[in-house]
Phi, psi and omega in degrees: 000147171262121189236125177268119180254125179248124182242161186270330184208165183251017177279189176235042169278186191309303183298320179291324176297319180293324175303314181296324179292317178299315179300317179297318179299317180294321177297314179295335178273013177070027173259172180239097176276142170238118183264131174242125174225170190277337183207163177287162181170190184292333175298320179298317179300317181295317181292323178300322179293335179269003183060037176260130181289135182234136172240142178257111177220125178295124190259358181069047183298137176280124173224160183305325183293345180266004181278064177207167181299311176300321180295319179293320177298321177300314181296322179297316180296313181295319183294324178300317178293318180296324180304314182293317183290317180290325177300317178294319179299316180299318179291312185294322185263005178052054182294135179263325183220138169257130181241114178263121188274006182195155175286351176288345178253111181261332191298327182297323180296314183290321180292320178300317178296317180296322182270358179060046174236170186282153181224130174247131177247121180256110188259120179255358193246152166245108184248120183244337183224146349290149187303319182297324179293318177302317181292318179295315180296320178299319178299315182295317178298316180294323184275331189244029178232139169268333172215141180240123177251138172235158190266351180199165175295329177298318178292317180299314182296328178292309187281333183291345174294335184250335185247105179247346187277350181224145175292151178241126183256124176270123175231113177295136174299147173233149179230161174285107184277353188291342183270358185255148175072027184268348181212175178280349180086151185246007187292321179301317178297317180301320184265006181059044177259155176288144177297337181275350181294136169288128183240122181246131185226156170227148179228129179175157176300135179282113175207187190286343185239353183289337169104018180300317179294323177294322177301317179293320177303314179295315181302318181300319179291324176294318181296333176296329181263325184226082186293349180269355179291143178244150183227147173229146175235121179244145177131152176240186182254162171300146175307134184097348180242025181299337180299334179293323177291317178300319179296319180296312180299317180297322179296314179301318181290312185294331179266012174055050182246008187295336178283342185246329183242119183250119173269119186248006173071199181285132181227146175256349182269055184300318177303321178296316181297314182292327175292334185278334187267165177263322184223135177257137181234133171236097189262045183303134181270349170238159184301124178266119192305306180194078190294116180302327183296333174295318177299319180295320178293318178297319179294337178271007179061044177245140172293140182247127174252120183219154179291146192276070170195169181068202185293340180303327181293336177271336186272323185261133169271104188301132180069004179243304178253357181174196183229140171257127186239159176295151180270001185219023181216091183295329181296310179296317182297315180295325179297318180293321179291322178299321177299320180291319180303325183283001185227087183299324179298319179294320177302312181294319181291320177299318179296320179296317181288331176296319178296320177296320183294318181294322180293329184277323191243341186226047184281153177294326181296317178296319179297317181301312182297317182294318179296313180297323178295321179296315181293322178296316180294325181291319182290000000 
């Protein structure tokens, strides 16, 4: 089959990583994927290494910053140009299926209907606000999909309230675990930290709900009890939201936390970072659908501490492979982490069991079979 894959961004955060894995699976399954994204970036480099064809066409991605009259007009203009280019691509390359890797890409659904070919929508998001947008998007997904994939039961339970006309298939993401946990990591050396220091880290896009500020709130309370603990924050912001990074850096500086909390920005050496830390924390203040970085931390044999909502509740075995903490109570959260910090044996055992859990429940092989079955059933 010839499959057109539409992606939202060219970074290598969770959704883009899964796109690259899907493309690789399709190539191995003797299909021909063509990936279209709006700009060049590290995802393009990764796909090129996989011998996956990539086209750069601005797709009119929906983002919060465009939810205004000027923003909507901008999206209409960009989408009009993309419509002509993608339509020609579909005809020239004899595309059989359009696969949209996010709800942020709408054009693929409409084009597939116009060209009378199949459309798969892979939903990674839980969207609750604005309510009218959620309802409109749900209508479009229900009406313009031949198959709907979601990444977790949390995502499925959210969307099935609005989408009743089509079945929704939950497929847990899978990653290649072989690249994780291969070394002790070099981050401590890079930051001039002692090898004996307990290092707690989070990795994620800097935005209003991913929890960087909550992470700092928790860290401050931990430092009151254990001033020698060190913390790292990795990740950058979407283009146009760099002010959020500036705000984060200024907070660390103004609250005199630079000796304890290190902001290290966008990194591609995630296996190195995860090998370097003792405990991974994902403190999202809104439900995170199915954070790929949790899988990466588990594959690195690290205990994962995450807020108790979204996909994390399905990924973590609470008190066994990690901890589920409240998303709005830094005092309780810091207390649970402090208990874990004080028990090195428990840290190691949680990490060991986390590695076993990812191999048992979130394997790449299971993901591969499920993805190929969906495309086969759709065609």
